[in-house]
C-alpha positions in Angstrom: 0.0 0.0 0.0 1.5 3.3 -1.1 1.7 6.3 1.4 -0.7 9.0 0.3 1.3 12.2 -0.1 -0.3 15.3 1.3 0.1 18.5 -0.7 2.6 21.1 0.6 0.8 23.7 2.8 0.0 26.9 1.1 2.8 29.5 1.8 1.7 32.1 4.4 2.4 35.7 4.3 2.5 38.1 7.1 2.3 41.9 7.3 5.3 43.3 8.9 6.1 46.9 10.1 9.7 47.2 8.8 11.8 49.5 10.9 14.6 50.7 8.5 17.9 52.1 9.2 17.9 56.0 9.2 17.0 57.5 5.8 16.6 54.2 4.1 12.8 54.0 3.6 12.8 54.8 -0.1 15.7 52.3 -0.8 13.9 49.7 1.2 10.6 50.1 -0.6 12.6 49.9 -4.0 13.9 46.6 -2.7 10.4 45.4 -1.9 9.2 46.4 -5.4 12.1 44.6 -7.1 11.1 41.4 -5.0 7.5 42.0 -6.0 6.4 42.1 -2.4 3.2 44.0 -1.6 4.1 47.1 0.4 3.1 50.5 1.4 5.5 53.6 2.1 3.2 56.6 3.0 4.9 59.7 1.5 3.9 63.3 2.0 5.1 66.4 0.1 7.4 68.8 1.9 8.8 72.2 0.9 12.2 73.5 1.7 13.0 77.2 1.3 16.7 78.2 0.8 18.1 81.6 0.3 17.9 81.5 -3.6 15.4 78.6 -4.3 12.5 76.5 -3.1 12.7 72.7 -3.4 9.7 70.3 -3.2 10.2 66.7 -2.3 8.4 63.8 -0.8 9.4 62.4 2.5 8.1 59.4 4.7 5.0 60.1 6.7 6.4 57.7 9.4 10.1 58.2 9.3 11.9 54.9 9.5 8.8 52.7 8.7 7.6 50.7 5.7 4.7 48.3 5.9 5.2 45.0 3.9 3.4 41.7 3.2 6.2 39.2 3.3 5.9 35.4 2.5 7.3 33.6 5.4 9.7 31.5 3.3 11.1 34.7 1.7 11.6 36.7 4.9 15.3 36.5 4.6 15.3 38.5 1.4 14.2 41.6 3.2 17.6 41.7 5.1 19.7 41.3 2.0 20.8 44.9 1.6 21.4 45.8 5.3 18.6 48.4 5.1 16.4 47.0 7.9 16.9 47.3 11.5 14.1 45.0 12.5 10.7 43.6 11.3 7.7 43.6 13.6 4.9 41.1 13.1 1.4 42.5 13.0 -0.7 40.9 15.6 -4.2 42.0 14.7 -4.1 42.0 10.9 -7.7 43.0 10.1 -7.3 46.1 12.5 -4.0 47.0 11.0 -5.4 46.8 7.4 -8.3 49.0 8.4 -5.9 51.6 9.8 -3.5 51.4 6.9 -6.6 52.0 4.6 -7.3 55.1 6.7 -3.7 56.3 6.3 -4.1 55.8 2.6 -7.3 57.8 2.6 -5.7 60.7 4.7 -2.6 60.9 2.5 -4.7 61.0 -0.7 -7.1 63.6 0.7 -4.4 66.5 0.4 -5.4 67.6 4.0 -2.6 69.1 6.1 -1.5 66.5 8.5 1.2 65.8 11.0 2.3 62.8 13.1 2.2 62.9 16.7 2.3 60.5 19.6 -1.0 58.6 20.1 -3.0 60.4 22.8 -5.4 58.5 25.1 -7.5 61.4 26.1 -10.1 63.2 24.1 -13.6 62.6 22.7 -14.3 60.0 20.0 -15.7 61.5 16.8 -16.8 60.5 13.3 -16.0 62.5 10.3 -19.4 63.2 8.6 -18.3 65.1 5.5 -15.5 65.5 2.9 -13.0 62.9 1.6 -12.5 61.5 4.9 -16.2 60.6 5.5 -16.8 57.8 7.8 -13.4 57.7 9.5 -13.3 57.7 13.3 -10.8 59.2 15.6 -10.6 61.4 18.7 -10.3 65.2 19.3 -6.6 65.9 20.3 -7.5 68.4 23.1 -11.1 68.9 24.1 -10.2 72.3 25.7 -8.5 73.6 22.5 -9.4 71.3 19.5 -7.0 71.5 16.6 -8.1 68.5 14.8 -8.9 65.0 14.9 -6.3 62.1 15.7 -6.7 58.9 13.8 -4.7 56.1 15.4 -2.1 53.7 13.9 -1.8 51.4 17.0 0.9 49.3 15.6 3.3 52.3 15.7 1.8 53.9 18.8 1.2 57.0 16.9 -1.6 58.9 15.5 -2.3 61.4 12.6 -3.5 64.8 13.5 -5.8 65.9 10.7 -7.3 69.3 10.5 -11.0 68.7 9.8 -13.6 71.3 9.8 -15.7 71.3 12.9 -18.9 70.9 11.1 -17.7 67.6 9.6 -17.4 66.1 13.1 -20.0 64.1 14.9 -19.4 63.2 18.7 -19.7 59.5 19.5 -21.0 58.0 22.7 
């Protein structure tokens, strides 16, 4: 009687928060693209004014971080060019992917934004108008509101987005 062979298990891929070495985010994203790994490096436009000229360039929204979906059997490939300090496995992938979609929407909206440490105080709100309709966050400082903070828990940071007050609905 012949032994029945079981098919090999389907390869698994995990989302990783890739902490790059300083100023290596774009190079690391290029490596991921060359390896055909799904990844996201959120970039924002920045303007630098010098005495004689003004330069525009794109810079990482989260300095030092690139998000990547890496097949488990190919994880060693992300360390091949010495651009990566460490790779952090995402525990709650569904929540992470929702937050990543929120980050994409915020970056694409063109609204002015800044990264700040995730605050635990403030009132939860839902955005009820404009291109960020439906996103939820909290007011950064209820006494002097400057905007809405949308959290990116895996980095323990949030994005402060200036949203018109008329687009905010207080949540219970």
